[in-house]
DOGUGU-632139 format. One record per residue: residue number from 1; residue in three letters; x, y, z of N, C-alpha, C, O, CB in turn. Coordinates in Angstrom, 3 decimals, m for minus. Glycine has a CB too. Example, Ala and Ser with C-alpha at 12.3 -4.5 7.8 and 13.67 -1.06 7.14 Angstrom:
2
+------+------+----------+----------+----------+----------+----------+----------+----------+----------+----------+----------+----------+----------+----------+----------+----------+
| ronu | voti |     n_xx |     n_yy |     n_zz |    ca_xx |    ca_yy |    ca_zz |     c_xx |     c_yy |     c_zz |     o_xx |     o_yy |     o_zz |    cb_xx |    cb_yy |    cb_zz |
+------+------+----------+----------+----------+----------+----------+----------+----------+----------+----------+----------+----------+----------+----------+----------+----------+
|    1 |  Ala |   13.190 |   m5.690 |    7.800 |   12.300 |   m4.500 |    7.800 |   13.200 |   m3.300 |    7.800 |   14.236 |   m3.319 |    8.465 |   11.308 |   m4.473 |    9.046 |
|    2 |  Ser |   12.850 |   m2.250 |    7.080 |   13.670 |   m1.060 |    7.140 |   12.900 |    0.030 |    7.870 |   13.409 |    1.138 |    8.039 |   14.084 |   m0.598 |    5.725 |
+------+------+----------+----------+----------+----------+----------+----------+----------+----------+----------+----------+----------+----------+----------+----------+----------+
END
This chain:
85
+------+------+----------+----------+----------+----------+----------+----------+----------+----------+----------+----------+----------+----------+----------+----------+----------+
| ronu | voti |     n_xx |     n_yy |     n_zz |    ca_xx |    ca_yy |    ca_zz |     c_xx |     c_yy |     c_zz |     o_xx |     o_yy |     o_zz |    cb_xx |    cb_yy |    cb_zz |
+------+------+----------+----------+----------+----------+----------+----------+----------+----------+----------+----------+----------+----------+----------+----------+----------+
|    1 |  Ala |    0.700 |   m1.225 |   m0.300 |   m0.094 |   m0.186 |    0.156 |    1.258 |    1.759 |    0.077 |    1.331 |    2.932 |   m0.292 |   m0.710 |   m0.970 |    2.178 |
|    2 |  Glu |    1.679 |    1.060 |    0.498 |    3.127 |    2.416 |    1.191 |    2.991 |    2.584 |   m0.160 |    2.434 |    3.632 |   m0.486 |    5.159 |    2.009 |    2.066 |
|    3 |  Val |    3.564 |    1.380 |   m1.608 |    4.877 |    1.783 |   m2.730 |    3.622 |    2.535 |   m3.437 |    3.694 |    3.668 |   m3.913 |    5.976 |    0.245 |   m3.856 |
|    4 |  Ala |    2.277 |    1.591 |   m3.424 |    1.269 |    2.674 |   m4.538 |    0.803 |    4.085 |   m4.073 |    0.653 |    5.101 |   m4.751 |   m0.260 |    1.950 |   m4.888 |
|    5 |  Ala |    0.618 |    3.889 |   m2.782 |    0.521 |    5.428 |   m1.797 |    1.457 |    6.772 |   m2.220 |    1.058 |    7.933 |   m2.140 |    1.109 |    5.064 |   m0.093 |
|    6 |  Gly |    3.560 |    6.106 |   m2.958 |    3.926 |    7.400 |   m3.584 |    4.052 |    7.270 |   m5.157 |    4.595 |    7.985 |   m6.000 |    5.299 |    7.916 |   m2.966 |
|    7 |  Asp |    3.419 |    6.211 |   m5.221 |    2.770 |    6.437 |   m6.917 |    2.026 |    6.997 |   m7.776 |    1.300 |    6.251 |   m8.432 |    2.363 |    5.851 |   m7.303 |
|    8 |  Ala |    1.985 |    8.112 |   m7.974 |    0.404 |    8.641 |   m8.808 |    0.604 |    7.221 |  m10.328 |   m0.340 |    7.564 |  m11.041 |    0.556 |   11.207 |   m9.706 |
|    9 |  His |    1.190 |    6.129 |  m10.976 |    0.950 |    5.943 |  m11.727 |    0.951 |    4.506 |  m10.882 |    1.561 |    3.796 |  m11.683 |    1.534 |    6.497 |  m12.812 |
|   10 |  Ala |    0.601 |    3.557 |   m9.623 |    0.301 |    2.754 |   m9.909 |   m0.662 |    2.695 |   m8.159 |   m0.641 |    3.439 |   m7.179 |    1.480 |    1.864 |  m10.578 |
|   11 |  Glu |   m1.426 |    1.385 |   m8.498 |   m3.117 |    1.168 |   m7.606 |   m2.428 |   m0.213 |   m7.580 |   m1.395 |   m0.654 |   m8.084 |   m5.166 |    1.408 |   m8.561 |
|   12 |  Leu |   m3.462 |   m0.757 |   m6.748 |   m3.505 |   m1.755 |   m5.810 |   m5.353 |   m2.305 |   m5.691 |   m6.242 |   m1.495 |   m5.431 |   m2.761 |   m1.018 |   m4.281 |
|   13 |  Ala |   m5.540 |   m3.376 |   m5.869 |   m6.499 |   m4.440 |   m5.999 |   m6.861 |   m4.878 |   m4.850 |   m6.108 |   m5.763 |   m4.444 |   m6.101 |   m5.476 |   m6.715 |
|   14 |  Ser |   m7.640 |   m4.642 |   m4.212 |   m7.802 |   m5.647 |   m2.471 |   m8.140 |   m6.750 |   m3.263 |   m8.612 |   m6.864 |   m4.394 |   m9.295 |   m5.204 |   m0.960 |
|   15 |  Ala |   m7.714 |   m7.685 |   m2.229 |   m8.442 |   m9.749 |   m2.340 |   m9.474 |   m9.262 |   m0.907 |  m10.245 |  m10.101 |   m0.441 |   m6.606 |  m11.860 |   m1.730 |
|   16 |  His |   m9.408 |   m8.175 |   m0.435 |  m10.150 |   m8.487 |    1.200 |  m11.515 |   m9.280 |    0.998 |  m12.002 |   m8.771 |   m0.012 |  m10.625 |   m6.848 |    2.144 |
|   17 |  Gly |  m12.366 |  m10.265 |    1.452 |  m13.692 |  m10.827 |    1.615 |  m13.322 |  m11.719 |    0.651 |  m14.196 |  m12.559 |    0.442 |  m15.047 |   m9.954 |    1.418 |
|   18 |  Leu |  m12.158 |  m11.856 |   m0.129 |  m12.920 |  m13.269 |   m1.221 |  m12.536 |  m14.440 |   m0.760 |  m11.679 |  m14.651 |    0.098 |  m12.436 |  m13.398 |   m2.925 |
|   19 |  Ala |  m13.356 |  m15.412 |   m1.497 |  m12.913 |  m16.731 |   m1.174 |  m11.792 |  m17.789 |   m1.252 |  m11.103 |  m17.929 |   m2.262 |  m13.526 |  m17.140 |   m1.537 |
|   20 |  His |  m11.680 |  m18.356 |   m0.393 |  m10.843 |  m19.138 |   m1.722 |  m11.259 |  m21.063 |   m1.246 |  m12.018 |  m21.249 |   m0.295 |   m8.435 |  m18.632 |   m1.607 |
|   21 |  Lys |  m10.795 |  m22.032 |   m1.855 |  m11.093 |  m22.577 |   m2.607 |  m11.247 |  m24.146 |   m1.006 |  m11.473 |  m25.352 |   m1.110 |   m9.981 |  m22.384 |   m4.123 |
|   22 |  Gly |  m11.058 |  m23.503 |   m0.101 |  m10.975 |  m24.921 |    0.833 |   m9.117 |  m24.933 |    0.856 |   m8.744 |  m25.428 |    1.919 |  m11.921 |  m26.732 |   m0.184 |
|   23 |  Asp |   m8.278 |  m24.636 |    0.219 |   m6.753 |  m24.388 |    0.220 |   m5.900 |  m22.897 |    1.153 |   m4.732 |  m22.857 |    1.542 |   m6.483 |  m24.225 |   m1.486 |
|   24 |  Arg |   m6.348 |  m22.448 |    1.210 |   m5.869 |  m20.360 |    1.391 |   m5.480 |  m20.765 |    0.558 |   m5.052 |  m21.866 |    0.902 |   m4.836 |  m19.229 |    2.532 |
|   25 |  Leu |   m5.285 |  m20.605 |   m0.557 |   m4.097 |  m20.394 |   m0.981 |   m4.409 |  m20.316 |   m2.927 |   m3.520 |  m19.783 |   m3.590 |   m3.034 |  m21.742 |   m0.261 |
|   26 |  His |   m5.448 |  m20.769 |   m3.540 |   m6.045 |  m20.094 |   m4.795 |   m7.681 |  m20.180 |   m5.065 |   m8.390 |  m21.146 |   m5.345 |   m5.331 |  m20.766 |   m6.036 |
|   27 |  Phe |   m7.961 |  m18.918 |   m4.886 |   m9.439 |  m17.866 |   m4.761 |  m10.976 |  m18.426 |   m5.550 |  m10.450 |  m18.543 |   m6.657 |   m9.005 |  m16.174 |   m5.689 |
|   28 |  Ser |  m11.584 |  m18.601 |   m5.657 |  m13.046 |  m19.564 |   m6.378 |  m13.158 |  m18.939 |   m7.276 |  m12.996 |  m17.754 |   m7.566 |  m14.581 |  m19.730 |   m5.707 |
|   29 |  Ser |  m13.471 |  m19.841 |   m7.763 |  m14.252 |  m18.897 |   m9.667 |  m14.712 |  m17.898 |   m9.399 |  m14.315 |  m16.955 |  m10.082 |  m15.702 |  m19.533 |  m10.693 |
|   30 |  Ser |  m15.707 |  m17.605 |   m8.352 |  m16.565 |  m15.954 |   m8.970 |  m15.365 |  m15.384 |   m7.240 |  m14.963 |  m14.291 |   m7.640 |  m19.571 |  m15.758 |   m8.816 |
|   31 |  Ala |  m14.986 |  m15.494 |   m6.376 |  m13.297 |  m14.723 |   m6.214 |  m12.432 |  m13.976 |   m7.434 |  m11.882 |  m12.885 |   m7.585 |  m12.187 |  m15.973 |   m5.808 |
|   32 |  Ala |  m12.639 |  m15.259 |   m8.261 |  m11.480 |  m15.105 |   m8.706 |  m12.354 |  m13.924 |  m10.207 |  m11.857 |  m13.017 |  m10.874 |  m10.522 |  m16.895 |   m9.024 |
|   33 |  Asp |  m13.190 |  m14.279 |  m10.211 |  m14.462 |  m12.898 |  m10.804 |  m14.280 |  m12.007 |  m10.326 |  m13.345 |  m11.400 |  m10.848 |  m15.975 |  m12.886 |  m10.591 |
|   34 |  Glu |  m15.032 |  m11.169 |   m8.912 |  m14.568 |  m10.050 |   m8.221 |  m13.480 |  m10.342 |   m8.054 |  m13.538 |  m11.007 |   m7.020 |  m15.118 |   m9.649 |   m7.129 |
|   35 |  Leu |  m12.136 |  m10.300 |   m8.466 |  m10.544 |   m9.754 |   m8.376 |  m10.842 |   m8.970 |   m9.809 |  m10.593 |   m7.767 |   m9.889 |   m8.982 |  m11.180 |   m8.372 |
|   36 |  Gly |  m11.611 |  m10.005 |  m11.398 |  m11.363 |   m9.818 |  m11.793 |  m11.693 |   m7.967 |  m12.064 |  m10.882 |   m7.070 |  m12.293 |  m11.440 |  m10.828 |  m12.173 |
|   37 |  Arg |  m13.580 |   m7.893 |  m11.886 |  m13.644 |   m6.141 |  m11.803 |  m13.055 |   m5.830 |  m10.517 |  m14.056 |   m5.536 |   m9.864 |  m15.297 |   m5.391 |  m11.837 |
|   38 |  Arg |  m12.034 |   m5.704 |   m9.719 |  m11.922 |   m5.069 |   m8.846 |   m9.793 |   m4.360 |   m9.661 |   m8.867 |   m3.740 |   m9.137 |  m12.347 |   m6.228 |   m7.168 |
|   39 |  Tyr |   m9.967 |   m4.827 |  m10.745 |   m8.204 |   m5.099 |  m11.310 |   m8.684 |   m4.122 |  m12.405 |   m7.903 |   m3.236 |  m12.752 |   m7.439 |   m7.066 |  m11.966 |
|   40 |  Ala |  m10.106 |   m4.224 |  m13.073 |  m10.102 |   m3.876 |  m13.938 |  m11.060 |   m2.351 |  m13.021 |  m10.830 |   m1.653 |  m14.008 |  m10.535 |   m4.983 |  m15.123 |
|   41 |  Trp |  m11.595 |   m1.684 |  m12.376 |  m11.549 |   m0.595 |  m12.095 |  m11.063 |   m0.062 |  m11.521 |  m11.500 |    1.045 |  m11.205 |  m12.062 |   m0.328 |  m11.951 |
|   42 |  Lys |   m9.463 |   m0.692 |  m10.881 |   m8.946 |    1.035 |  m10.575 |   m7.912 |    0.900 |  m12.165 |   m7.736 |    2.029 |  m12.624 |   m7.635 |    1.426 |   m8.460 |
|   43 |  Trp |   m7.245 |   m0.208 |  m13.023 |   m6.898 |    0.259 |  m13.889 |   m8.429 |    1.177 |  m15.089 |   m7.865 |    1.567 |  m16.111 |   m6.010 |   m0.988 |  m14.334 |
|   44 |  Leu |   m9.372 |    1.392 |  m15.124 |  m10.069 |    2.436 |  m15.061 |   m9.795 |    3.926 |  m14.444 |   m9.663 |    4.966 |  m15.089 |  m10.935 |    1.961 |  m14.587 |
|   45 |  Arg |   m9.756 |    3.799 |  m13.375 |   m9.751 |    4.402 |  m12.512 |   m7.932 |    4.955 |  m13.270 |   m7.898 |    5.856 |  m14.108 |  m10.187 |    3.528 |  m10.976 |
|   46 |  Leu |   m7.226 |    4.576 |  m13.014 |   m5.257 |    4.748 |  m13.466 |   m5.807 |    5.683 |  m14.623 |   m6.181 |    6.773 |  m14.190 |   m3.973 |    2.868 |  m14.225 |
|   47 |  Thr |   m5.914 |    5.551 |  m15.690 |   m5.776 |    5.683 |  m17.293 |   m7.536 |    6.330 |  m17.308 |   m8.434 |    5.840 |  m17.993 |   m5.348 |    3.762 |  m18.384 |
|   48 |  Gly |   m7.709 |    7.688 |  m16.240 |   m8.362 |    8.003 |  m16.573 |   m9.662 |    7.909 |  m17.306 |  m10.074 |    8.897 |  m17.914 |   m7.877 |    8.261 |  m16.640 |
|   49 |  Arg |  m10.379 |    6.719 |  m17.291 |  m11.656 |    6.555 |  m18.039 |  m12.518 |    6.388 |  m16.873 |  m13.719 |    6.194 |  m17.064 |  m11.732 |    5.307 |  m19.137 |
|   50 |  Ala |  m12.129 |    6.432 |  m15.887 |  m13.408 |    5.983 |  m14.555 |  m14.010 |    7.567 |  m14.633 |  m13.763 |    8.405 |  m13.766 |  m12.598 |    5.399 |  m12.418 |
|   51 |  His |  m14.977 |    7.863 |  m16.019 |  m15.938 |    8.527 |  m15.310 |  m17.809 |    9.306 |  m13.989 |  m18.796 |    8.851 |  m13.413 |  m15.660 |    8.515 |  m15.909 |
|   52 |  Gly |  m17.261 |   10.352 |  m14.198 |  m18.209 |   10.681 |  m13.500 |  m19.912 |    9.833 |  m12.978 |  m20.527 |    9.877 |  m11.912 |  m18.271 |   11.731 |  m14.181 |
|   53 |  Ser |  m20.215 |    9.106 |  m14.326 |  m21.133 |    8.069 |  m13.792 |  m20.953 |    7.191 |  m13.397 |  m21.416 |    6.632 |  m12.403 |  m21.787 |    7.688 |  m14.280 |
|   54 |  Leu |  m19.982 |    6.805 |  m14.370 |  m19.582 |    4.925 |  m13.735 |  m19.194 |    4.830 |  m12.003 |  m19.182 |    3.740 |  m11.430 |  m17.702 |    4.168 |  m14.714 |
|   55 |  Arg |  m18.919 |    5.996 |  m11.364 |  m18.321 |    6.451 |   m9.526 |  m19.126 |    6.449 |   m9.467 |  m19.513 |    5.477 |   m8.817 |  m17.564 |    7.592 |   m8.727 |
|   56 |  Leu |  m20.372 |    7.457 |  m10.020 |  m21.748 |    7.073 |   m9.483 |  m23.106 |    5.102 |   m9.108 |  m23.833 |    4.390 |   m8.415 |  m22.329 |    8.044 |  m10.657 |
|   57 |  Leu |  m22.499 |    5.378 |  m10.140 |  m22.919 |    3.787 |  m10.511 |  m22.370 |    2.578 |   m9.503 |  m23.177 |    1.867 |   m8.904 |  m22.259 |    3.408 |  m12.072 |
|   58 |  Leu |  m21.317 |    2.451 |   m9.403 |  m20.397 |    1.723 |   m8.996 |  m20.360 |    2.129 |   m7.132 |  m20.710 |    1.375 |   m6.224 |  m19.008 |    2.081 |  m10.006 |
|   59 |  Gly |  m19.843 |    3.484 |   m7.017 |  m19.925 |    4.030 |   m5.782 |  m18.280 |    3.081 |   m5.088 |  m17.125 |    2.965 |   m5.498 |  m21.767 |    3.636 |   m4.977 |
|   60 |  Ser |  m18.867 |    2.703 |   m4.166 |  m17.552 |    2.650 |   m3.273 |  m17.840 |    0.371 |   m3.415 |  m17.217 |   m0.524 |   m2.844 |  m17.839 |    3.894 |   m0.932 |
|   61 |  Ser |  m18.757 |    0.315 |   m4.191 |  m18.103 |   m0.790 |   m4.436 |  m17.123 |   m2.187 |   m4.533 |  m17.222 |   m3.163 |   m3.789 |  m18.125 |   m0.561 |   m4.620 |
|   62 |  Leu |  m16.215 |   m2.026 |   m5.580 |  m15.373 |   m2.459 |   m6.473 |  m14.253 |   m2.074 |   m5.133 |  m13.487 |   m3.011 |   m4.908 |  m15.364 |   m1.672 |   m8.176 |
|   63 |  Glu |  m14.076 |   m0.990 |   m4.329 |  m13.077 |   m0.381 |   m3.351 |  m13.066 |   m1.131 |   m2.227 |  m13.438 |   m0.292 |   m1.407 |  m13.341 |    1.018 |   m2.962 |
|   64 |  Pro |  m12.915 |   m2.016 |   m1.692 |  m12.534 |   m2.802 |   m0.351 |  m11.379 |   m1.980 |    0.264 |  m10.740 |   m1.045 |   m0.218 |  m12.018 |   m4.460 |   m0.633 |
|   65 |  Pro |  m11.301 |   m2.525 |    1.337 |  m10.304 |   m2.025 |    2.040 |   m8.926 |   m2.589 |    2.133 |   m8.751 |   m2.978 |    3.287 |  m10.740 |   m1.946 |    3.120 |
|   66 |  Leu |   m8.201 |   m2.729 |    1.615 |   m6.978 |   m3.526 |    1.518 |   m6.395 |   m4.549 |    2.614 |   m6.431 |   m3.919 |    3.671 |   m6.031 |   m2.611 |    1.328 |
|   67 |  Leu |   m5.894 |   m5.787 |    2.850 |   m5.642 |   m7.036 |    3.692 |   m5.341 |   m5.654 |    4.561 |   m6.322 |   m5.017 |    4.947 |   m4.351 |   m8.514 |    3.278 |
|   68 |  Ser |   m3.869 |   m5.122 |    4.914 |   m3.271 |   m4.553 |    5.191 |   m4.068 |   m3.309 |    6.468 |   m3.921 |   m3.016 |    7.654 |   m2.723 |   m4.329 |    3.961 |
|   69 |  Glu |   m4.713 |   m3.001 |    5.595 |   m6.051 |   m1.887 |    6.822 |   m6.415 |   m2.596 |    7.619 |   m6.187 |   m2.448 |    8.820 |   m7.638 |   m1.233 |    6.300 |
|   70 |  Ser |   m7.648 |   m4.357 |    6.656 |   m8.208 |   m5.044 |    7.576 |   m7.597 |   m5.044 |    8.936 |   m8.127 |   m4.689 |    9.989 |   m8.312 |   m6.206 |    7.119 |
|   71 |  Gly |   m5.792 |   m5.728 |    8.636 |   m5.634 |   m6.464 |    9.578 |   m5.347 |   m7.961 |    9.561 |   m6.461 |   m8.425 |    9.806 |   m6.530 |   m6.231 |   10.138 |
|   72 |  Arg |   m4.782 |   m8.663 |    9.464 |   m4.328 |   m9.927 |    9.369 |   m5.674 |  m10.807 |    9.531 |   m6.634 |  m11.118 |    8.825 |   m3.174 |  m10.201 |   10.452 |
|   73 |  Asp |   m5.133 |  m11.082 |   11.093 |   m6.589 |  m11.938 |   11.085 |   m7.727 |  m11.875 |   10.747 |   m8.385 |  m12.798 |   10.267 |   m6.970 |  m12.177 |   11.884 |
|   74 |  Gln |   m8.101 |  m10.727 |   10.971 |   m9.242 |  m10.782 |   10.276 |   m9.756 |  m11.314 |    9.215 |  m10.489 |  m12.279 |    8.994 |   m9.431 |  m10.027 |   10.118 |
|   75 |  Ala |   m9.108 |  m10.305 |    8.429 |   m9.030 |  m10.725 |    6.895 |   m9.508 |  m12.514 |    6.662 |  m10.596 |  m12.944 |    6.278 |   m7.185 |  m10.435 |    6.348 |
|   76 |  Phe |   m7.585 |  m13.716 |    7.261 |   m8.031 |  m14.481 |    6.704 |   m9.301 |  m14.924 |    7.910 |  m10.041 |  m15.752 |    7.379 |   m6.916 |  m15.401 |    6.187 |
|   77 |  Asp |   m9.705 |  m14.638 |    9.219 |  m11.046 |  m15.227 |    9.808 |  m12.322 |  m15.021 |    8.593 |  m12.890 |  m16.110 |    8.675 |  m11.464 |  m14.287 |   11.399 |
|   78 |  Gly |  m12.898 |  m14.402 |    7.768 |  m13.407 |  m13.872 |    6.393 |  m13.293 |  m14.657 |    5.721 |  m14.436 |  m15.030 |    5.459 |  m12.922 |  m12.855 |    5.777 |
|   79 |  Cys |  m12.453 |  m15.363 |    5.082 |  m11.775 |  m16.071 |    4.032 |  m12.146 |  m17.916 |    4.805 |  m11.189 |  m18.282 |    5.487 |   m9.741 |  m15.397 |    3.898 |
|   80 |  Arg |  m13.040 |  m18.719 |    4.766 |  m12.579 |  m19.482 |    4.965 |  m13.624 |  m20.621 |    4.069 |  m14.384 |  m21.466 |    4.543 |  m12.282 |  m19.420 |    6.333 |
|   81 |  Gly |  m13.279 |  m20.209 |    2.252 |  m13.666 |  m20.868 |    1.589 |  m15.172 |  m20.561 |    0.977 |  m15.425 |  m20.715 |   m0.218 |  m13.427 |  m21.851 |    2.191 |
|   82 |  Glu |  m15.856 |  m20.240 |    1.667 |  m17.803 |  m19.948 |    1.052 |  m17.319 |  m18.830 |   m0.529 |  m16.354 |  m18.214 |   m0.981 |  m19.301 |  m18.420 |    2.909 |
|   83 |  Asn |  m18.763 |  m19.153 |   m0.856 |  m19.050 |  m17.840 |   m1.996 |  m18.764 |  m16.242 |   m1.617 |  m19.505 |  m15.630 |   m2.386 |  m20.720 |  m17.831 |   m2.361 |
|   84 |  Val |  m18.268 |  m15.574 |   m1.055 |  m18.576 |  m13.999 |   m1.017 |  m18.457 |  m13.085 |   m2.322 |  m17.706 |  m12.916 |   m3.283 |  m17.596 |  m13.367 |   m0.017 |
|   85 |  Pro |  m20.523 |  m12.237 |   m1.384 |  m20.865 |  m11.839 |   m3.275 |  m19.657 |  m10.690 |   m3.416 |  m19.471 |  m10.119 |   m4.490 |  m22.944 |  m10.875 |   m3.764 |
+------+------+----------+----------+----------+----------+----------+----------+----------+----------+----------+----------+----------+----------+----------+----------+----------+
END
């Protein structure tokens, strides 16, 4: 998070709340899809393509807290392999 904060050409997509396949290593299918949406949102913001109406439509749904901001134990407690919307 500190690296991206100091670089106007960098963004971080959070994995907070995303489920794994049960091995605590690989994302579930729905979690991988959600991570892709989060990456896409960061790319749109970074390249200036995230216009006002898109921001209004999505709100903060694609900007959850980073794992480092939410506390390591808390982040892992919520990641037990269930599908997270």
